[in-house]
C-alpha positions as CSV (number, residue, x, y, z in Angstrom):
1,M,115.2,90.0,-124.1
2,N,115.7,87.6,-121.4
3,T,118.4,90.8,-120.0
4,K,115.6,93.1,-120.4
5,I,112.6,91.2,-118.6
6,S,115.7,90.4,-115.6
7,H,116.6,93.4,-114.8
8,I,112.4,94.2,-114.7
9,L,112.3,91.7,-112.2
10,L,115.1,93.3,-110.2
11,V,113.9,96.4,-110.6
12,L,110.1,95.2,-109.4
13,S,111.6,93.1,-106.7
14,A,113.6,96.1,-105.3
15,F,110.5,98.6,-105.9
16,V,108.6,95.4,-103.6
17,G,111.6,95.0,-101.3
18,G,111.7,99.3,-100.7
19,L,107.6,99.2,-99.9
20,V,107.6,96.2,-97.4
21,V,110.4,98.0,-95.7
22,V,108.4,101.0,-95.7
23,L,105.7,99.6,-94.4
24,G,107.9,98.3,-91.3
25,I,108.8,101.3,-90.1
26,L,105.1,102.9,-90.4
27,L,103.7,100.3,-88.6
28,Y,106.7,100.1,-85.9
29,A,106.7,103.8,-85.6
30,T,102.8,103.2,-84.8
31,G,102.5,101.1,-82.7
32,Q,101.1,98.1,-84.7
33,F,104.3,96.4,-85.3
34,G,103.8,93.0,-83.8
35,A,100.0,93.2,-82.4
36,G,98.5,90.2,-81.6
37,A,96.3,88.6,-83.9
38,S,93.2,90.6,-82.7
39,G,95.1,93.8,-84.9
40,S,95.1,95.5,-82.0
41,S,97.5,98.2,-80.7
42,T,99.5,99.4,-77.7
43,I,98.6,103.2,-78.7
44,G,96.1,104.4,-76.1
45,G,94.9,102.9,-72.7
46,P,93.0,103.8,-69.8
47,F,93.8,107.8,-68.6
48,K,91.8,109.9,-66.0
49,L,92.3,113.3,-66.9
50,I,90.2,116.7,-66.3
51,D,88.5,118.7,-68.6
52,Q,87.9,122.4,-70.0
53,N,85.4,122.7,-67.6
54,G,86.4,120.3,-64.5
55,K,84.4,117.5,-65.4
56,P,86.3,114.1,-65.6
57,V,87.1,113.1,-69.2
58,T,88.3,109.1,-69.2
59,E,89.1,106.8,-72.1
60,A,85.8,105.0,-71.4
61,S,83.2,108.9,-71.6
62,L,85.3,108.5,-75.5
63,K,83.4,105.3,-76.1
64,G,80.9,104.8,-78.7
65,K,82.4,107.9,-80.7
66,P,85.5,108.3,-83.0
67,T,88.1,110.3,-81.6
68,L,90.5,111.9,-82.6
69,V,93.0,112.9,-80.1
70,Y,96.1,115.9,-80.1
71,F,99.0,116.4,-77.2
72,G,99.9,120.3,-77.3
73,Y,99.5,123.3,-75.1
74,T,98.8,126.5,-74.8
75,H,101.5,128.3,-75.0
76,C,102.9,126.8,-77.6
77,P,103.6,129.2,-80.8
78,D,102.9,127.6,-83.9
79,T,102.0,124.4,-84.3
80,C,99.5,123.2,-82.3
81,P,97.0,126.3,-82.9
82,T,97.3,126.0,-86.5
83,T,96.6,122.4,-86.2
84,L,93.6,123.2,-83.7
85,F,92.1,125.3,-86.3
86,E,93.3,122.8,-89.1
87,L,90.9,120.2,-86.6
88,S,88.0,122.5,-85.9
89,E,88.2,123.4,-90.1
90,V,87.0,119.2,-89.8
91,L,84.6,119.1,-87.2
92,R,83.3,122.6,-89.4
93,A,82.7,120.2,-92.9
94,M,81.2,117.9,-90.7
95,G,78.4,120.0,-90.1
96,K,75.5,117.8,-87.9
97,D,77.2,115.4,-87.8
98,A,80.3,116.8,-85.9
99,G,78.8,116.2,-82.5
100,R,78.7,112.3,-83.3
101,A,82.5,112.2,-83.1
102,N,85.3,113.4,-80.7
103,A,88.3,116.0,-80.3
104,L,90.2,115.4,-77.7
105,F,93.1,118.3,-77.1
106,V,95.4,116.7,-74.0
107,T,98.0,119.0,-72.5
108,I,101.3,118.3,-72.5
109,D,101.7,121.3,-70.2
110,P,99.9,121.0,-66.8
111,E,101.5,123.4,-64.9
112,R,100.2,126.1,-66.9
113,D,97.1,124.7,-68.4
114,T,94.5,124.6,-66.0
115,P,91.0,124.1,-66.8
116,A,90.4,127.3,-66.9
117,V,93.0,128.3,-69.4
118,L,91.9,125.7,-71.4
119,K,88.7,127.0,-71.8
120,D,90.2,130.5,-72.5
121,Y,92.5,128.9,-74.9
122,L,89.7,126.7,-76.8
123,S,87.1,129.6,-76.9
124,A,88.8,130.6,-80.1
125,F,88.5,126.9,-81.9
126,D,86.0,125.0,-82.6
127,P,83.1,124.6,-79.4
128,H,83.3,120.4,-80.1
129,L,86.9,120.1,-78.9
130,I,87.7,119.0,-75.3
131,G,90.6,119.6,-73.2
132,A,92.1,117.8,-71.0
133,T,94.5,118.6,-68.7
134,G,95.4,116.8,-65.0
135,S,98.5,115.8,-62.4
136,H,102.0,115.4,-63.8
137,Q,101.4,111.8,-63.3
138,A,97.9,111.7,-64.7
139,V,99.5,113.6,-67.7
140,A,102.8,111.6,-67.9
141,A,100.9,108.5,-67.8
142,I,98.3,109.0,-71.1
143,E,101.5,110.3,-72.3
144,K,103.1,106.2,-71.9
145,E,99.7,105.4,-73.1
146,Y,99.8,107.1,-76.7
147,R,103.3,106.7,-76.9
148,V,103.8,110.4,-77.1
149,Y,107.3,112.1,-76.6
150,S,107.3,115.9,-74.4
151,K,110.1,117.9,-73.2
152,K,110.3,121.2,-70.7
153,V,112.9,123.3,-72.7
154,P,114.9,126.4,-71.2
155,T,114.0,130.1,-72.5
156,E,116.5,133.0,-72.7
157,N,113.6,134.8,-70.4
158,G,113.3,132.3,-68.0
159,D,110.2,130.9,-69.4
160,Y,110.5,127.9,-71.4
161,G,108.7,125.9,-74.5
162,M,108.0,122.5,-74.9
163,D,109.0,120.2,-77.6
164,H,106.3,117.2,-78.2
165,T,105.3,114.5,-80.4
166,S,102.7,116.4,-83.6
167,L,100.4,113.6,-84.2
168,I,96.5,113.1,-84.6
169,Y,96.1,110.1,-83.3
170,L,92.8,108.3,-84.4
171,M,90.8,106.1,-82.4
172,D,87.5,104.2,-83.3
173,K,84.6,104.2,-81.3
174,D,85.9,101.4,-79.0
175,G,89.1,103.3,-78.4
176,R,91.3,101.1,-80.3
177,F,93.7,102.6,-82.2
178,V,93.2,103.4,-85.7
179,A,96.2,105.3,-87.5
180,P,97.6,108.7,-87.9
181,F,94.5,111.2,-88.9
182,N,96.1,112.7,-91.6
183,L,95.5,116.6,-92.2
184,N,97.1,117.2,-95.3
185,R,93.9,117.7,-97.5
186,K,91.0,119.8,-97.7
187,P,88.8,119.8,-94.4
188,E,86.1,118.5,-96.7
189,A,87.9,115.3,-97.5
190,S,89.2,114.7,-93.9
191,A,86.1,115.1,-92.5
192,A,85.0,112.2,-94.9
193,A,87.7,110.5,-93.6
194,L,86.5,111.0,-90.0
195,R,82.7,110.1,-91.2
196,K,83.9,106.3,-92.5
197,Y,83.8,105.7,-88.4
198,L,81.2,107.0,-87.4
């Protein structure tokens, strides 16, 4: 009997130990490992970009509403349009509440993604989506604030693609990072999760 209990305790402690390791990795990846007592993270911060209509967009202009932030580029063949479609479905599922949240698409390819290009590209998605671009320096600065990886990858035809982080950041009304936002569920479930931060 004692052997059985010892075995159960050993398995249980191994399970708990595994959970601690996984949690530690998740906190490190999202920048929350070592956060201060206030619980604030090191993801997000000040930025100055231009939206698809040529108007300034900053972290201050987004405050007051929860914001979903996604980094990508208009020449992306698959991941970016799929993600923006899924985000559009979430906003559609929000109904009249869609205007009470922000959804920001930040280009990692400012060389090609001008405000006009972003405006044309985003016309295929939900009208609540905000596109953001700027100088190489401005885009590099926001990438650093959000810990985004991006790299230009030359293609055989002399063009290029972009390798990049594909993560949706959920920021609260005060611009603080909450968690990666999960789109791997029905749009209605994602909409319900976002409504909690309105």
